[in-house]
PyMOL CGO cylinders between C-alpha atoms (Angstrom):
from pymol import cmd
from pymol.cgo import CYLINDER

trace = [
    CYLINDER, -62.24, 22.38, -26.13, -58.70, 21.88, -24.89, 0.3, 1, 1, 1, 1, 1, 1,
    CYLINDER, -58.70, 21.88, -24.89, -56.74, 24.89, -23.93, 0.3, 1, 1, 1, 1, 1, 1,
    CYLINDER, -56.74, 24.89, -23.93, -53.35, 25.09, -25.68, 0.3, 1, 1, 1, 1, 1, 1,
    CYLINDER, -53.35, 25.09, -25.68, -50.39, 24.58, -23.37, 0.3, 1, 1, 1, 1, 1, 1,
    CYLINDER, -50.39, 24.58, -23.37, -48.06, 27.56, -23.52, 0.3, 1, 1, 1, 1, 1, 1,
    CYLINDER, -48.06, 27.56, -23.52, -44.56, 26.61, -24.64, 0.3, 1, 1, 1, 1, 1, 1,
    CYLINDER, -44.56, 26.61, -24.64, -41.96, 27.80, -22.20, 0.3, 1, 1, 1, 1, 1, 1,
    CYLINDER, -41.96, 27.80, -22.20, -39.01, 29.69, -23.53, 0.3, 1, 1, 1, 1, 1, 1,
    CYLINDER, -39.01, 29.69, -23.53, -35.93, 27.46, -23.59, 0.3, 1, 1, 1, 1, 1, 1,
    CYLINDER, -35.93, 27.46, -23.59, -33.50, 28.17, -20.80, 0.3, 1, 1, 1, 1, 1, 1,
    CYLINDER, -33.50, 28.17, -20.80, -30.83, 30.63, -21.77, 0.3, 1, 1, 1, 1, 1, 1,
    CYLINDER, -30.83, 30.63, -21.77, -27.48, 28.98, -22.48, 0.3, 1, 1, 1, 1, 1, 1,
    CYLINDER, -27.48, 28.98, -22.48, -25.25, 28.69, -19.45, 0.3, 1, 1, 1, 1, 1, 1,
    CYLINDER, -25.25, 28.69, -19.45, -22.33, 31.01, -19.29, 0.3, 1, 1, 1, 1, 1, 1,
    CYLINDER, -22.33, 31.01, -19.29, -19.05, 29.20, -19.18, 0.3, 1, 1, 1, 1, 1, 1,
    CYLINDER, -19.05, 29.20, -19.18, -16.84, 30.11, -16.31, 0.3, 1, 1, 1, 1, 1, 1,
    CYLINDER, -16.84, 30.11, -16.31, -13.27, 31.10, -16.90, 0.3, 1, 1, 1, 1, 1, 1,
    CYLINDER, -13.27, 31.10, -16.90, -10.57, 28.53, -16.14, 0.3, 1, 1, 1, 1, 1, 1,
    CYLINDER, -10.57, 28.53, -16.14, -8.29, 29.21, -13.22, 0.3, 1, 1, 1, 1, 1, 1,
    CYLINDER, -8.29, 29.21, -13.22, -4.56, 29.43, -13.85, 0.3, 1, 1, 1, 1, 1, 1,
    CYLINDER, -4.56, 29.43, -13.85, -4.04, 25.97, -12.36, 0.3, 1, 1, 1, 1, 1, 1,
    CYLINDER, -4.04, 25.97, -12.36, -6.79, 24.45, -14.53, 0.3, 1, 1, 1, 1, 1, 1,
    CYLINDER, -6.79, 24.45, -14.53, -5.36, 26.14, -17.64, 0.3, 1, 1, 1, 1, 1, 1,
    CYLINDER, -5.36, 26.14, -17.64, -1.88, 24.73, -16.93, 0.3, 1, 1, 1, 1, 1, 1,
    CYLINDER, -1.88, 24.73, -16.93, -3.35, 21.27, -16.40, 0.3, 1, 1, 1, 1, 1, 1,
    CYLINDER, -3.35, 21.27, -16.40, -5.31, 21.47, -19.65, 0.3, 1, 1, 1, 1, 1, 1,
    CYLINDER, -5.31, 21.47, -19.65, -2.24, 22.61, -21.59, 0.3, 1, 1, 1, 1, 1, 1,
    CYLINDER, -2.24, 22.61, -21.59, -0.13, 19.76, -20.21, 0.3, 1, 1, 1, 1, 1, 1,
    CYLINDER, -0.13, 19.76, -20.21, -2.84, 17.24, -21.12, 0.3, 1, 1, 1, 1, 1, 1,
    CYLINDER, -2.84, 17.24, -21.12, -3.34, 18.76, -24.57, 0.3, 1, 1, 1, 1, 1, 1,
    CYLINDER, -3.34, 18.76, -24.57, 0.39, 18.48, -25.30, 0.3, 1, 1, 1, 1, 1, 1,
    CYLINDER, 0.39, 18.48, -25.30, 0.34, 14.75, -24.57, 0.3, 1, 1, 1, 1, 1, 1,
    CYLINDER, 0.34, 14.75, -24.57, -2.68, 13.92, -26.72, 0.3, 1, 1, 1, 1, 1, 1,
    CYLINDER, -2.68, 13.92, -26.72, -2.00, 12.13, -29.99, 0.3, 1, 1, 1, 1, 1, 1,
    CYLINDER, -2.00, 12.13, -29.99, -4.57, 12.46, -32.78, 0.3, 1, 1, 1, 1, 1, 1,
    CYLINDER, -4.57, 12.46, -32.78, -6.17, 9.24, -34.01, 0.3, 1, 1, 1, 1, 1, 1,
    CYLINDER, -6.17, 9.24, -34.01, -5.82, 10.28, -37.65, 0.3, 1, 1, 1, 1, 1, 1,
    CYLINDER, -5.82, 10.28, -37.65, -3.76, 12.98, -39.21, 0.3, 1, 1, 1, 1, 1, 1,
    CYLINDER, -3.76, 12.98, -39.21, -5.90, 15.72, -40.65, 0.3, 1, 1, 1, 1, 1, 1,
    CYLINDER, -5.90, 15.72, -40.65, -5.16, 16.83, -44.14, 0.3, 1, 1, 1, 1, 1, 1,
    CYLINDER, -5.16, 16.83, -44.14, -4.99, 20.60, -44.19, 0.3, 1, 1, 1, 1, 1, 1,
    CYLINDER, -4.99, 20.60, -44.19, -7.49, 22.15, -46.54, 0.3, 1, 1, 1, 1, 1, 1,
    CYLINDER, -7.49, 22.15, -46.54, -5.59, 23.52, -49.54, 0.3, 1, 1, 1, 1, 1, 1,
    CYLINDER, -5.59, 23.52, -49.54, -6.96, 26.74, -50.88, 0.3, 1, 1, 1, 1, 1, 1,
    CYLINDER, -6.96, 26.74, -50.88, -7.84, 26.41, -54.55, 0.3, 1, 1, 1, 1, 1, 1,
    CYLINDER, -7.84, 26.41, -54.55, -7.07, 29.98, -55.42, 0.3, 1, 1, 1, 1, 1, 1,
    CYLINDER, -7.07, 29.98, -55.42, -3.50, 29.75, -54.10, 0.3, 1, 1, 1, 1, 1, 1,
    CYLINDER, -3.50, 29.75, -54.10, -0.66, 29.22, -56.51, 0.3, 1, 1, 1, 1, 1, 1,
    CYLINDER, -0.66, 29.22, -56.51, 1.49, 26.13, -56.90, 0.3, 1, 1, 1, 1, 1, 1,
    CYLINDER, 1.49, 26.13, -56.90, 3.99, 27.47, -54.36, 0.3, 1, 1, 1, 1, 1, 1,
    CYLINDER, 3.99, 27.47, -54.36, 1.38, 27.37, -51.59, 0.3, 1, 1, 1, 1, 1, 1,
    CYLINDER, 1.38, 27.37, -51.59, 0.45, 23.81, -52.54, 0.3, 1, 1, 1, 1, 1, 1,
    CYLINDER, 0.45, 23.81, -52.54, 4.05, 22.61, -52.32, 0.3, 1, 1, 1, 1, 1, 1,
    CYLINDER, 4.05, 22.61, -52.32, 4.46, 24.31, -48.92, 0.3, 1, 1, 1, 1, 1, 1,
    CYLINDER, 4.46, 24.31, -48.92, 1.28, 22.63, -47.66, 0.3, 1, 1, 1, 1, 1, 1,
    CYLINDER, 1.28, 22.63, -47.66, 2.47, 19.26, -48.97, 0.3, 1, 1, 1, 1, 1, 1,
    CYLINDER, 2.47, 19.26, -48.97, 5.87, 19.77, -47.34, 0.3, 1, 1, 1, 1, 1, 1,
    CYLINDER, 5.87, 19.77, -47.34, 4.18, 20.49, -44.01, 0.3, 1, 1, 1, 1, 1, 1,
    CYLINDER, 4.18, 20.49, -44.01, 2.15, 17.28, -44.12, 0.3, 1, 1, 1, 1, 1, 1,
    CYLINDER, 2.15, 17.28, -44.12, 5.17, 15.25, -45.21, 0.3, 1, 1, 1, 1, 1, 1,
    CYLINDER, 5.17, 15.25, -45.21, 7.40, 16.60, -42.42, 0.3, 1, 1, 1, 1, 1, 1,
    CYLINDER, 7.40, 16.60, -42.42, 7.70, 14.19, -39.52, 0.3, 1, 1, 1, 1, 1, 1,
    CYLINDER, 7.70, 14.19, -39.52, 5.79, 15.19, -36.43, 0.3, 1, 1, 1, 1, 1, 1,
    CYLINDER, 5.79, 15.19, -36.43, 7.74, 16.13, -33.35, 0.3, 1, 1, 1, 1, 1, 1,
    CYLINDER, 7.74, 16.13, -33.35, 7.77, 13.30, -30.85, 0.3, 1, 1, 1, 1, 1, 1,
    CYLINDER, 7.77, 13.30, -30.85, 5.71, 14.05, -27.80, 0.3, 1, 1, 1, 1, 1, 1,
    CYLINDER, 5.71, 14.05, -27.80, 7.81, 13.78, -24.69, 0.3, 1, 1, 1, 1, 1, 1,
    CYLINDER, 7.81, 13.78, -24.69, 6.44, 10.99, -22.57, 0.3, 1, 1, 1, 1, 1, 1,
    CYLINDER, 6.44, 10.99, -22.57, 6.70, 11.47, -18.86, 0.3, 1, 1, 1, 1, 1, 1,
    CYLINDER, 6.70, 11.47, -18.86, 8.04, 8.43, -17.12, 0.3, 1, 1, 1, 1, 1, 1,
    CYLINDER, 8.04, 8.43, -17.12, 5.67, 6.79, -14.70, 0.3, 1, 1, 1, 1, 1, 1,
    CYLINDER, 5.67, 6.79, -14.70, 6.32, 7.80, -11.12, 0.3, 1, 1, 1, 1, 1, 1,
    CYLINDER, 6.32, 7.80, -11.12, 8.40, 5.33, -9.22, 0.3, 1, 1, 1, 1, 1, 1,
    CYLINDER, 8.40, 5.33, -9.22, 6.18, 3.02, -7.19, 0.3, 1, 1, 1, 1, 1, 1,
    CYLINDER, 6.18, 3.02, -7.19, 6.23, 3.86, -3.52, 0.3, 1, 1, 1, 1, 1, 1,
    CYLINDER, 6.23, 3.86, -3.52, 7.51, 1.09, -1.33, 0.3, 1, 1, 1, 1, 1, 1,
    CYLINDER, 7.51, 1.09, -1.33, 4.56, -0.65, 0.23, 0.3, 1, 1, 1, 1, 1, 1,
    CYLINDER, 4.56, -0.65, 0.23, 4.28, -0.03, 3.91, 0.3, 1, 1, 1, 1, 1, 1,
    CYLINDER, 4.28, -0.03, 3.91, 3.26, -3.08, 5.86, 0.3, 1, 1, 1, 1, 1, 1,
    CYLINDER, 3.26, -3.08, 5.86, -0.20, -2.96, 7.37, 0.3, 1, 1, 1, 1, 1, 1,
    CYLINDER, -0.20, -2.96, 7.37, -0.55, -1.96, 11.02, 0.3, 1, 1, 1, 1, 1, 1,
    CYLINDER, -0.55, -1.96, 11.02, -0.68, -4.54, 13.75, 0.3, 1, 1, 1, 1, 1, 1,
    CYLINDER, -0.68, -4.54, 13.75, -4.08, -5.73, 14.93, 0.3, 1, 1, 1, 1, 1, 1,
    CYLINDER, -4.08, -5.73, 14.93, -4.83, -7.28, 18.31, 0.3, 1, 1, 1, 1, 1, 1,
    CYLINDER, -4.83, -7.28, 18.31, -5.71, -10.95, 18.48, 0.3, 1, 1, 1, 1, 1, 1,
    CYLINDER, -5.71, -10.95, 18.48, -9.46, -11.37, 18.83, 0.3, 1, 1, 1, 1, 1, 1,
    CYLINDER, -9.46, -11.37, 18.83, -10.91, -12.15, 22.25, 0.3, 1, 1, 1, 1, 1, 1,
    CYLINDER, -10.91, -12.15, 22.25, -12.45, -15.41, 21.01, 0.3, 1, 1, 1, 1, 1, 1,
    CYLINDER, -12.45, -15.41, 21.01, -9.20, -16.61, 19.42, 0.3, 1, 1, 1, 1, 1, 1,
    CYLINDER, -9.20, -16.61, 19.42, -7.22, -15.71, 22.55, 0.3, 1, 1, 1, 1, 1, 1,
    CYLINDER, -7.22, -15.71, 22.55, -9.67, -17.68, 24.71, 0.3, 1, 1, 1, 1, 1, 1,
    CYLINDER, -9.67, -17.68, 24.71, -9.46, -20.67, 22.35, 0.3, 1, 1, 1, 1, 1, 1,
    CYLINDER, -9.46, -20.67, 22.35, -5.65, -20.55, 22.46, 0.3, 1, 1, 1, 1, 1, 1,
    CYLINDER, -5.65, -20.55, 22.46, -5.53, -20.35, 26.25, 0.3, 1, 1, 1, 1, 1, 1,
    CYLINDER, -5.53, -20.35, 26.25, -8.02, -23.27, 26.64, 0.3, 1, 1, 1, 1, 1, 1,
    CYLINDER, -8.02, -23.27, 26.64, -6.18, -25.40, 24.10, 0.3, 1, 1, 1, 1, 1, 1,
    CYLINDER, -6.18, -25.40, 24.10, -9.10, -25.46, 21.64, 0.3, 1, 1, 1, 1, 1, 1,
    CYLINDER, -9.10, -25.46, 21.64, -6.94, -23.74, 19.02, 0.3, 1, 1, 1, 1, 1, 1,
    CYLINDER, -6.94, -23.74, 19.02, -3.60, -25.26, 18.21, 0.3, 1, 1, 1, 1, 1, 1,
    CYLINDER, -3.60, -25.26, 18.21, -0.33, -23.37, 18.68, 0.3, 1, 1, 1, 1, 1, 1,
    CYLINDER, -0.33, -23.37, 18.68, 1.50, -24.32, 15.50, 0.3, 1, 1, 1, 1, 1, 1,
    CYLINDER, 1.50, -24.32, 15.50, 5.07, -23.69, 16.70, 0.3, 1, 1, 1, 1, 1, 1,
    CYLINDER, 5.07, -23.69, 16.70, 7.04, -22.44, 19.71, 0.3, 1, 1, 1, 1, 1, 1,
    CYLINDER, 7.04, -22.44, 19.71, 10.24, -20.43, 20.00, 0.3, 1, 1, 1, 1, 1, 1,
    CYLINDER, 10.24, -20.43, 20.00, 12.15, -20.09, 23.27, 0.3, 1, 1, 1, 1, 1, 1,
    CYLINDER, 12.15, -20.09, 23.27, 14.48, -17.08, 23.42, 0.3, 1, 1, 1, 1, 1, 1,
    CYLINDER, 14.48, -17.08, 23.42, 15.72, -17.73, 27.00, 0.3, 1, 1, 1, 1, 1, 1,
    CYLINDER, 15.72, -17.73, 27.00, 19.39, -16.96, 27.52, 0.3, 1, 1, 1, 1, 1, 1,
    CYLINDER, 19.39, -16.96, 27.52, 19.99, -15.37, 24.09, 0.3, 1, 1, 1, 1, 1, 1,
    CYLINDER, 19.99, -15.37, 24.09, 21.63, -12.02, 23.50, 0.3, 1, 1, 1, 1, 1, 1,
    CYLINDER, 21.63, -12.02, 23.50, 19.49, -9.31, 21.90, 0.3, 1, 1, 1, 1, 1, 1,
    CYLINDER, 19.49, -9.31, 21.90, 21.31, -9.60, 18.57, 0.3, 1, 1, 1, 1, 1, 1,
    CYLINDER, 21.31, -9.60, 18.57, 20.97, -13.37, 18.40, 0.3, 1, 1, 1, 1, 1, 1,
    CYLINDER, 20.97, -13.37, 18.40, 17.35, -13.31, 19.64, 0.3, 1, 1, 1, 1, 1, 1,
    CYLINDER, 17.35, -13.31, 19.64, 16.42, -10.73, 16.96, 0.3, 1, 1, 1, 1, 1, 1,
    CYLINDER, 16.42, -10.73, 16.96, 17.99, -12.82, 14.19, 0.3, 1, 1, 1, 1, 1, 1,
    CYLINDER, 17.99, -12.82, 14.19, 16.46, -16.09, 15.46, 0.3, 1, 1, 1, 1, 1, 1,
    CYLINDER, 16.46, -16.09, 15.46, 13.00, -14.50, 15.85, 0.3, 1, 1, 1, 1, 1, 1,
    CYLINDER, 13.00, -14.50, 15.85, 13.08, -13.06, 12.33, 0.3, 1, 1, 1, 1, 1, 1,
    CYLINDER, 13.08, -13.06, 12.33, 14.16, -16.40, 10.83, 0.3, 1, 1, 1, 1, 1, 1,
    CYLINDER, 14.16, -16.40, 10.83, 11.51, -18.27, 12.86, 0.3, 1, 1, 1, 1, 1, 1,
    CYLINDER, 11.51, -18.27, 12.86, 8.71, -15.94, 11.74, 0.3, 1, 1, 1, 1, 1, 1,
    CYLINDER, 8.71, -15.94, 11.74, 9.83, -16.05, 8.10, 0.3, 1, 1, 1, 1, 1, 1,
    CYLINDER, 9.83, -16.05, 8.10, 9.72, -19.85, 8.20, 0.3, 1, 1, 1, 1, 1, 1,
    CYLINDER, 9.72, -19.85, 8.20, 6.32, -19.84, 9.95, 0.3, 1, 1, 1, 1, 1, 1,
    CYLINDER, 6.32, -19.84, 9.95, 5.02, -17.39, 7.32, 0.3, 1, 1, 1, 1, 1, 1,
    CYLINDER, 5.02, -17.39, 7.32, 6.26, -19.49, 4.40, 0.3, 1, 1, 1, 1, 1, 1,
    CYLINDER, 6.26, -19.49, 4.40, 4.94, -22.72, 6.01, 0.3, 1, 1, 1, 1, 1, 1,
    CYLINDER, 4.94, -22.72, 6.01, 1.47, -21.19, 6.38, 0.3, 1, 1, 1, 1, 1, 1,
    CYLINDER, 1.47, -21.19, 6.38, 1.34, -21.39, 10.19, 0.3, 1, 1, 1, 1, 1, 1,
    CYLINDER, 1.34, -21.39, 10.19, -1.32, -19.32, 11.96, 0.3, 1, 1, 1, 1, 1, 1,
    CYLINDER, -1.32, -19.32, 11.96, -0.42, -19.00, 15.66, 0.3, 1, 1, 1, 1, 1, 1,
    CYLINDER, -0.42, -19.00, 15.66, 3.01, -19.34, 17.23, 0.3, 1, 1, 1, 1, 1, 1,
    CYLINDER, 3.01, -19.34, 17.23, 4.18, -18.90, 20.81, 0.3, 1, 1, 1, 1, 1, 1,
    CYLINDER, 4.18, -18.90, 20.81, 7.30, -16.79, 21.44, 0.3, 1, 1, 1, 1, 1, 1,
    CYLINDER, 7.30, -16.79, 21.44, 8.75, -17.31, 24.91, 0.3, 1, 1, 1, 1, 1, 1,
    CYLINDER, 8.75, -17.31, 24.91, 10.85, -14.38, 26.09, 0.3, 1, 1, 1, 1, 1, 1,
    CYLINDER, 10.85, -14.38, 26.09, 11.10, -15.17, 29.79, 0.3, 1, 1, 1, 1, 1, 1,
    CYLINDER, 11.10, -15.17, 29.79, 10.22, -12.83, 32.65, 0.3, 1, 1, 1, 1, 1, 1,
    CYLINDER, 10.22, -12.83, 32.65, 13.78, -11.84, 33.49, 0.3, 1, 1, 1, 1, 1, 1,
    CYLINDER, 13.78, -11.84, 33.49, 15.82, -12.47, 36.61, 0.3, 1, 1, 1, 1, 1, 1,
    CYLINDER, 15.82, -12.47, 36.61, 14.18, -11.52, 39.88, 0.3, 1, 1, 1, 1, 1, 1,
    CYLINDER, 14.18, -11.52, 39.88, 17.43, -10.27, 41.46, 0.3, 1, 1, 1, 1, 1, 1,
    CYLINDER, 17.43, -10.27, 41.46, 18.41, -7.73, 38.79, 0.3, 1, 1, 1, 1, 1, 1,
    CYLINDER, 18.41, -7.73, 38.79, 17.42, -4.08, 38.76, 0.3, 1, 1, 1, 1, 1, 1,
    CYLINDER, 17.42, -4.08, 38.76, 14.46, -2.88, 36.70, 0.3, 1, 1, 1, 1, 1, 1,
    CYLINDER, 14.46, -2.88, 36.70, 16.74, -1.60, 33.93, 0.3, 1, 1, 1, 1, 1, 1,
    CYLINDER, 16.74, -1.60, 33.93, 18.36, -5.02, 33.45, 0.3, 1, 1, 1, 1, 1, 1,
    CYLINDER, 18.36, -5.02, 33.45, 15.33, -7.19, 34.16, 0.3, 1, 1, 1, 1, 1, 1,
    CYLINDER, 15.33, -7.19, 34.16, 13.53, -8.83, 31.23, 0.3, 1, 1, 1, 1, 1, 1,
    CYLINDER, 13.53, -8.83, 31.23, 15.36, -7.20, 28.32, 0.3, 1, 1, 1, 1, 1, 1,
    CYLINDER, 15.36, -7.20, 28.32, 13.89, -9.59, 25.75, 0.3, 1, 1, 1, 1, 1, 1,
    CYLINDER, 13.89, -9.59, 25.75, 10.47, -9.28, 27.36, 0.3, 1, 1, 1, 1, 1, 1,
    CYLINDER, 10.47, -9.28, 27.36, 10.61, -5.54, 26.63, 0.3, 1, 1, 1, 1, 1, 1,
    CYLINDER, 10.61, -5.54, 26.63, 12.37, -5.76, 23.25, 0.3, 1, 1, 1, 1, 1, 1,
    CYLINDER, 12.37, -5.76, 23.25, 10.38, -8.46, 21.44, 0.3, 1, 1, 1, 1, 1, 1,
    CYLINDER, 10.38, -8.46, 21.44, 7.11, -6.44, 21.32, 0.3, 1, 1, 1, 1, 1, 1,
    CYLINDER, 7.11, -6.44, 21.32, 9.10, -3.48, 19.96, 0.3, 1, 1, 1, 1, 1, 1,
    CYLINDER, 9.10, -3.48, 19.96, 10.71, -5.68, 17.32, 0.3, 1, 1, 1, 1, 1, 1,
    CYLINDER, 10.71, -5.68, 17.32, 7.35, -7.09, 16.28, 0.3, 1, 1, 1, 1, 1, 1,
    CYLINDER, 7.35, -7.09, 16.28, 6.21, -3.51, 15.59, 0.3, 1, 1, 1, 1, 1, 1,
    CYLINDER, 6.21, -3.51, 15.59, 9.07, -2.90, 13.13, 0.3, 1, 1, 1, 1, 1, 1,
    CYLINDER, 9.07, -2.90, 13.13, 8.23, -2.95, 9.38, 0.3, 1, 1, 1, 1, 1, 1,
    CYLINDER, 8.23, -2.95, 9.38, 10.36, -6.05, 8.72, 0.3, 1, 1, 1, 1, 1, 1,
    CYLINDER, 10.36, -6.05, 8.72, 8.26, -8.01, 11.23, 0.3, 1, 1, 1, 1, 1, 1,
    CYLINDER, 8.26, -8.01, 11.23, 4.90, -6.40, 10.42, 0.3, 1, 1, 1, 1, 1, 1,
    CYLINDER, 4.90, -6.40, 10.42, 5.09, -7.94, 6.96, 0.3, 1, 1, 1, 1, 1, 1,
    CYLINDER, 5.09, -7.94, 6.96, 5.10, -11.34, 8.71, 0.3, 1, 1, 1, 1, 1, 1,
    CYLINDER, 5.10, -11.34, 8.71, 2.88, -10.70, 11.74, 0.3, 1, 1, 1, 1, 1, 1,
    CYLINDER, 2.88, -10.70, 11.74, -0.81, -9.75, 11.99, 0.3, 1, 1, 1, 1, 1, 1,
    CYLINDER, -0.81, -9.75, 11.99, -0.71, -9.10, 15.73, 0.3, 1, 1, 1, 1, 1, 1,
    CYLINDER, -0.71, -9.10, 15.73, 0.45, -10.34, 19.11, 0.3, 1, 1, 1, 1, 1, 1,
    CYLINDER, 0.45, -10.34, 19.11, -0.66, -10.42, 22.74, 0.3, 1, 1, 1, 1, 1, 1,
    CYLINDER, -0.66, -10.42, 22.74, 0.59, -11.60, 26.09, 0.3, 1, 1, 1, 1, 1, 1,
    CYLINDER, 0.59, -11.60, 26.09, 0.08, -15.33, 26.52, 0.3, 1, 1, 1, 1, 1, 1,
    CYLINDER, 0.08, -15.33, 26.52, -2.17, -17.06, 29.07, 0.3, 1, 1, 1, 1, 1, 1,
    CYLINDER, -2.17, -17.06, 29.07, -0.54, -18.03, 32.36, 0.3, 1, 1, 1, 1, 1, 1,
    CYLINDER, -0.54, -18.03, 32.36, -0.61, -21.67, 31.25, 0.3, 1, 1, 1, 1, 1, 1,
    CYLINDER, -0.61, -21.67, 31.25, 1.60, -20.81, 28.25, 0.3, 1, 1, 1, 1, 1, 1,
    CYLINDER, 1.60, -20.81, 28.25, 4.02, -18.53, 30.08, 0.3, 1, 1, 1, 1, 1, 1,
    CYLINDER, 4.02, -18.53, 30.08, 1.95, -15.48, 31.01, 0.3, 1, 1, 1, 1, 1, 1,
    CYLINDER, 1.95, -15.48, 31.01, 4.02, -12.28, 31.08, 0.3, 1, 1, 1, 1, 1, 1,
    CYLINDER, 4.02, -12.28, 31.08, 7.06, -14.12, 29.72, 0.3, 1, 1, 1, 1, 1, 1,
    CYLINDER, 7.06, -14.12, 29.72, 5.45, -15.29, 26.46, 0.3, 1, 1, 1, 1, 1, 1,
    CYLINDER, 5.45, -15.29, 26.46, 3.50, -13.91, 23.51, 0.3, 1, 1, 1, 1, 1, 1,
    CYLINDER, 3.50, -13.91, 23.51, 0.88, -15.35, 21.21, 0.3, 1, 1, 1, 1, 1, 1,
    CYLINDER, 0.88, -15.35, 21.21, 1.82, -14.21, 17.70, 0.3, 1, 1, 1, 1, 1, 1,
    CYLINDER, 1.82, -14.21, 17.70, -0.58, -14.44, 14.78, 0.3, 1, 1, 1, 1, 1, 1,
    CYLINDER, -0.58, -14.44, 14.78, 1.38, -15.01, 11.56, 0.3, 1, 1, 1, 1, 1, 1,
    CYLINDER, 1.38, -15.01, 11.56, 0.30, -13.27, 8.36, 0.3, 1, 1, 1, 1, 1, 1,
    CYLINDER, 0.30, -13.27, 8.36, -0.80, -15.55, 5.55, 0.3, 1, 1, 1, 1, 1, 1,
    CYLINDER, -0.80, -15.55, 5.55, 1.56, -15.82, 2.61, 0.3, 1, 1, 1, 1, 1, 1,
    CYLINDER, 1.56, -15.82, 2.61, 0.12, -14.34, -0.60, 0.3, 1, 1, 1, 1, 1, 1,
    CYLINDER, 0.12, -14.34, -0.60, -0.17, -16.86, -3.37, 0.3, 1, 1, 1, 1, 1, 1,
]
cmd.load_cgo(trace, "trace")
């Protein structure tokens, strides 16, 4: 004969925890913004007189207060992604000529202001044309000048490429191979245009 299985007492109901002040404020703000799907008709008491019925009807007929709608937060301006180094394989292919350099820009002899403007225009055009790798030649600087005056563009161009206006156009950059200019040139990978 089978032994009856004892039935376990159901677990006692869980006690609800009290809401914190922050949670209560959040709930109240959400509850104020909720719109009912259907208007509920208030139950009219049958034993009340005609005055109560007219008051109840007046309440349902009164227009509901509009719920203030919070405007959506202003979208934050998108920050361009950080720069990434050119991969070792791609750099080797560029230096050996197995990967094509799509365009070249020579900044020799330009002032900083002109070089900045020309570089930005060049990279914008390369970006819109769908180019992948470009070579930017800055030059090594004059050998006779002091260290402070030597190679101004060589120092400035990498700083410019790190600025937000350029990071939207450039994935990364690295010093070029000696055959393409070495210290006086940079391989620049252009960001693909979003379609």
